[in-house]
C-alpha positions as CSV (number, residue, x, y, z in Angstrom):
1,M,144.5,170.6,85.0
2,Q,147.2,171.8,87.3
3,N,145.7,175.4,87.2
4,Q,142.5,173.7,88.5
5,L,144.5,172.0,91.4
6,H,146.2,175.3,92.2
7,A,143.0,176.9,92.4
8,D,141.3,174.3,94.6
9,A,144.5,174.3,96.7
10,S,144.2,177.9,97.0
11,E,140.6,177.7,98.3
12,T,141.5,175.5,101.2
13,G,144.6,177.4,102.0
14,V,147.1,174.5,101.3
15,G,150.1,175.2,99.0
16,P,151.0,172.9,96.1
17,S,153.7,171.4,98.0
18,M,151.8,170.5,101.0
19,E,149.6,167.3,101.1
20,P,145.9,168.2,102.2
21,S,144.6,167.1,105.4
22,V,141.4,165.0,105.9
23,Q,139.4,168.1,107.0
24,D,140.6,170.0,103.6
25,K,139.6,167.3,101.7
26,R,136.3,167.2,102.9
27,K,135.9,171.0,102.6
28,L,137.0,170.6,99.1
29,D,134.6,167.9,98.2
30,R,131.8,169.6,99.7
31,K,132.4,172.7,97.5
32,R,132.7,170.7,94.6
33,W,129.4,169.2,95.2
34,I,127.7,172.5,95.9
35,R,129.1,173.7,92.6
36,K,127.7,170.5,90.9
37,L,124.3,171.0,92.6
38,Y,124.0,174.7,91.6
39,G,124.9,173.5,88.0
40,Q,122.1,171.4,88.0
41,R,119.8,173.6,90.0
42,H,117.1,173.8,87.4
43,L,116.9,169.8,87.1
44,Q,117.0,169.8,91.2
45,I,113.8,172.3,91.6
46,M,111.9,169.9,89.0
47,A,112.9,166.7,91.2
48,L,112.1,168.8,94.5
49,L,108.7,169.7,93.1
50,G,107.9,165.8,92.6
51,V,109.2,165.1,96.0
52,V,106.9,167.7,97.7
53,W,103.9,166.1,95.5
54,M,105.0,162.4,96.7
55,I,105.1,163.8,100.2
56,I,101.9,165.7,100.4
57,F,99.8,163.0,98.6
58,N,101.4,159.8,99.6
59,Y,103.3,159.8,102.7
60,I,100.8,162.5,104.9
61,P,97.7,160.7,104.1
62,M,99.4,157.3,105.7
63,Y,98.6,159.3,109.2
64,G,95.2,158.1,108.3
65,V,96.1,154.2,108.5
66,I,95.7,154.4,112.3
67,I,91.9,154.3,112.0
68,A,92.3,150.7,111.4
69,F,93.1,150.4,115.3
70,K,90.6,152.8,116.4
71,E,86.4,153.0,116.0
72,F,86.5,155.8,113.7
73,N,83.3,158.1,113.3
74,I,83.0,160.9,110.3
75,V,81.6,163.2,112.6
76,K,84.8,163.2,114.9
77,S,88.3,163.7,114.2
78,I,90.6,160.8,114.0
79,G,92.4,161.9,117.2
80,E,89.0,161.6,119.2
81,A,88.3,158.1,117.7
82,P,88.8,155.5,120.7
83,W,91.4,152.9,120.2
84,V,90.3,149.2,119.8
85,G,93.6,147.6,118.8
86,L,93.4,144.6,116.5
87,A,89.8,144.2,117.2
88,H,88.8,144.8,113.3
89,F,91.3,142.4,112.3
90,K,90.1,139.7,114.3
91,E,86.4,140.3,112.9
92,F,87.7,140.2,109.5
93,F,89.4,136.8,110.2
94,S,86.3,135.6,111.9
95,D,83.8,137.1,109.1
96,E,81.7,134.7,107.2
97,D,82.8,136.3,103.9
98,F,86.5,136.0,104.7
99,T,87.1,132.8,103.2
100,N,85.0,133.5,100.0
101,V,86.9,137.0,99.7
102,M,90.2,135.3,100.2
103,R,89.5,132.4,97.7
104,N,88.2,134.8,95.0
105,T,90.9,137.2,95.4
106,L,93.9,134.7,95.2
107,G,92.1,132.7,92.4
108,I,91.8,135.5,90.1
109,S,95.1,136.8,91.0
110,L,96.9,133.5,90.5
111,L,95.6,132.9,87.4
112,K,96.4,136.3,85.9
113,L,99.9,135.8,87.4
114,F,100.4,132.1,85.9
115,I,98.4,132.8,82.6
116,G,98.7,136.5,82.0
117,F,102.4,136.9,82.9
118,P,104.0,134.6,80.3
119,L,101.7,135.5,77.5
120,P,103.1,139.1,76.8
121,I,106.6,137.5,76.8
122,I,105.5,134.7,74.2
123,F,104.0,137.3,72.3
124,A,106.8,139.5,71.9
125,L,109.2,137.0,71.0
126,F,106.7,135.9,68.2
127,L,106.2,139.5,67.2
128,N,110.1,140.0,67.1
129,E,110.3,137.1,64.4
130,I,108.1,138.7,61.8
131,R,110.2,140.3,59.1
132,S,107.3,142.7,57.4
133,V,107.8,146.0,59.3
134,R,104.3,147.0,58.0
135,Y,102.8,144.0,59.0
136,K,104.4,143.8,62.6
137,R,103.6,147.6,63.4
138,T,99.8,146.7,62.2
139,I,99.9,143.6,64.6
140,Q,101.4,145.6,67.5
141,T,98.9,148.7,67.0
142,I,96.0,146.5,67.2
143,S,97.0,144.6,70.1
144,Y,97.8,147.6,72.4
145,L,94.8,149.6,71.4
146,P,92.3,148.2,74.0
147,H,94.9,149.2,76.7
148,F,93.6,152.9,76.0
149,L,90.1,152.2,76.6
150,S,88.7,152.1,80.1
151,W,87.0,149.5,81.7
152,V,83.5,151.5,81.7
153,I,83.9,151.1,77.7
154,L,85.1,147.6,77.5
155,G,82.8,146.4,80.1
156,G,79.9,147.6,78.3
157,I,81.4,145.9,74.9
158,L,81.6,142.8,76.8
159,M,78.2,142.8,78.5
160,T,76.9,143.1,75.0
161,W,78.8,140.4,73.7
162,L,78.1,137.9,76.6
163,A,74.3,138.7,76.6
164,D,72.1,135.8,75.9
165,I,71.2,137.6,72.2
166,G,75.0,138.7,72.1
167,I,77.7,137.9,69.1
168,I,79.4,135.1,71.6
169,N,75.9,133.1,71.8
170,N,75.1,133.6,68.2
171,I,78.4,132.2,67.1
172,L,78.3,129.1,69.4
173,L,74.5,128.4,68.2
174,A,75.5,128.7,64.7
175,L,78.4,125.9,65.1
176,H,76.0,124.0,67.3
177,I,78.3,123.9,70.1
178,I,75.6,125.2,72.3
179,D,71.6,124.4,72.2
180,E,70.5,127.4,74.0
181,P,71.9,130.7,74.8
182,I,74.0,131.0,77.9
183,T,73.9,134.4,80.0
184,Y,77.7,134.1,81.2
185,L,77.7,137.2,83.7
186,A,74.9,135.4,85.5
187,E,76.6,132.3,86.1
188,P,79.5,132.5,88.8
189,K,81.3,129.4,87.1
190,Y,82.2,131.6,84.4
191,F,83.3,134.6,85.9
192,W,86.9,133.9,86.8
193,G,87.3,132.9,83.0
194,I,85.8,136.1,81.7
195,I,87.9,138.3,84.0
196,I,91.1,136.7,83.0
197,T,90.5,136.5,79.2
198,S,89.1,140.0,79.1
199,D,92.3,141.2,81.2
200,I,94.5,139.6,78.7
201,W,92.8,141.1,76.1
202,K,93.2,144.5,77.1
203,E,96.8,144.1,78.5
204,L,98.5,141.7,76.3
205,G,99.9,144.1,73.7
206,W,100.6,147.0,75.9
207,S,102.6,144.4,78.5
208,A,104.7,143.2,75.5
209,I,106.1,146.7,74.7
210,I,108.7,146.7,77.5
211,Y,110.0,142.9,76.3
212,L,110.0,144.2,72.7
213,A,112.3,147.2,73.9
214,A,114.4,144.9,75.7
215,I,114.8,142.7,72.7
216,A,115.6,145.7,70.4
217,S,118.7,146.1,72.9
218,I,120.1,142.7,72.1
219,S,123.2,143.1,69.7
220,P,122.5,141.7,65.9
221,E,126.0,140.2,66.1
222,M,124.8,137.6,68.5
223,Y,121.9,136.5,65.8
224,E,124.3,136.5,62.9
225,A,126.8,134.1,65.2
226,S,124.2,132.1,65.7
227,T,123.1,131.9,62.4
228,I,126.3,130.9,61.2
229,D,126.7,128.1,63.6
230,G,123.2,126.9,62.2
231,A,120.4,127.9,64.9
232,G,117.0,128.2,64.1
233,R,114.5,130.6,65.0
234,F,113.4,128.9,68.1
235,Q,116.9,128.1,69.0
236,K,117.8,131.9,68.7
237,M,114.7,132.8,71.0
238,W,115.5,130.5,73.4
239,Y,119.5,130.7,73.7
240,I,119.9,134.4,72.7
241,T,116.7,136.5,73.4
242,L,115.3,134.8,76.6
243,P,118.8,134.8,78.4
244,S,119.1,138.3,77.2
245,I,115.8,139.8,78.7
246,K,116.1,137.5,81.6
247,S,116.8,140.9,83.9
248,T,113.5,142.6,82.7
249,I,111.4,139.3,82.9
250,S,112.9,139.1,86.8
251,I,111.9,142.8,87.5
252,L,108.4,142.4,86.1
253,F,107.6,139.5,87.7
254,I,108.7,140.6,91.2
255,L,106.2,143.6,90.8
256,A,103.7,141.3,89.5
257,V,103.7,139.3,92.5
258,G,103.9,142.3,94.6
259,G,100.5,143.0,93.2
260,V,99.2,139.8,93.4
261,L,96.4,140.8,95.8
262,N,95.2,143.4,93.5
263,S,92.4,141.9,91.3
264,N,91.8,144.8,89.4
265,F,88.9,146.9,91.3
266,D,87.8,148.7,88.0
267,Q,87.4,145.7,86.0
268,I,85.4,143.6,88.7
269,L,83.3,146.6,89.7
270,V,81.8,146.6,86.1
271,L,81.1,143.4,85.4
272,R,79.9,141.9,88.9
273,N,76.3,141.9,89.7
274,S,74.3,140.3,92.3
275,L,73.8,136.8,90.2
276,N,77.9,136.1,90.1
277,E,78.6,137.9,93.6
278,S,79.7,134.5,94.8
279,A,82.8,134.6,92.6
280,S,83.2,138.5,92.4
281,N,83.6,139.3,95.7
282,V,87.5,140.1,96.3
283,I,89.2,142.1,98.8
284,D,88.9,145.6,97.0
285,I,85.1,145.1,96.3
286,F,84.6,144.3,99.9
287,V,86.6,147.1,101.2
288,Y,84.5,149.3,98.7
289,H,81.2,148.1,100.1
290,T,82.3,148.1,103.7
291,G,83.6,151.5,103.5
292,M,81.5,153.4,101.1
293,Q,78.2,151.8,101.2
294,N,78.3,150.5,105.0
295,G,80.0,153.6,106.4
296,R,82.6,151.1,108.4
297,Y,85.9,153.2,107.7
298,S,87.8,151.4,110.4
299,Y,87.1,147.8,109.2
300,A,87.7,148.6,105.7
301,Q,91.0,150.4,106.7
302,A,92.0,147.2,108.4
303,V,91.1,145.0,105.7
304,A,93.0,147.0,103.4
305,L,96.2,147.4,105.9
306,F,96.1,143.7,105.9
307,K,96.2,143.4,101.8
308,S,98.9,145.9,102.1
309,V,101.3,143.9,104.6
310,I,100.7,140.6,102.6
311,A,101.6,142.6,99.4
312,I,104.9,143.7,101.3
313,I,105.7,140.4,102.5
314,L,105.2,138.7,98.8
315,L,107.4,141.3,97.4
316,L,110.0,140.9,99.7
317,I,110.1,137.2,99.1
318,A,109.8,137.6,95.1
319,N,112.8,140.1,95.4
320,R,114.8,137.6,97.5
321,V,114.2,134.7,95.6
322,T,114.8,136.1,92.1
323,K,118.0,137.4,93.5
324,K,119.4,134.2,94.1
325,L,118.1,132.6,91.2
326,N,119.6,135.0,88.8
327,D,121.1,137.7,90.7
328,T,118.3,140.1,89.6
329,S,116.3,142.3,92.2
330,L,114.9,145.6,92.6
331,F,116.9,146.2,96.1
């Protein structure tokens, strides 16, 4: 250690008996930082490639956001498009579809949040209580297997099951719950329930994995001490498991609130049709049809930008609330 101090002092020109100045300390810290950076050069290069990729594909394309304030024509450049200010936003707010689009978007998203968010937590808690390792792994594998199937495949399965001659109608008819087959995807009143139920079915097991990982990090000594005190399984879950994974739940809740306007475009695009359009026309579908089918790129970009601004506001609010409640936040 003394040799290192003498070496550092000799590099800055300061003798061992002299106190280095602030400028010398800064030079010494800078040299140490350069040495450390050089020692991690391979990792830094890998990280730099990721930063470059993010700049090229995430930040440079953000320049195109300005077409929301212009009347963009695909045959001309963005710079040549005339400015129209907030005209597209005003048009969207006065659009006859605005109320229906916002109702469907918020309705589906909030139901997914309030129903779909707690279920993986509950599933992880009960799955953690299973003592048989083989049975536990079997249930976990079956539960997260649908996550690896695309909505194109699952949509085809659901359309087959929910058809008037599908397995759902056959079971309900056999149990005398209904008197005649129901074409579920042709009825708008069933669409929200189908969307929410199928989304939970697909993502329940996968979403529970992160909670299971958080539960696995809890010290077994806490459970042993509670057993000695006479605590039952539900008491252990309530007083030990849930408080221990509170920070994980808070972070995932913040992210879920930030994406509350994302109604899962792939899922709805596959399952929607002209008969259930009144219940399936959400912001993402509206943007898709307006921009890609009608060619109104500026108007579609304005709607998408409005959605992004609302998402940021919701994210900041959720982050602030969770920070005040349990001192956990993203930033």
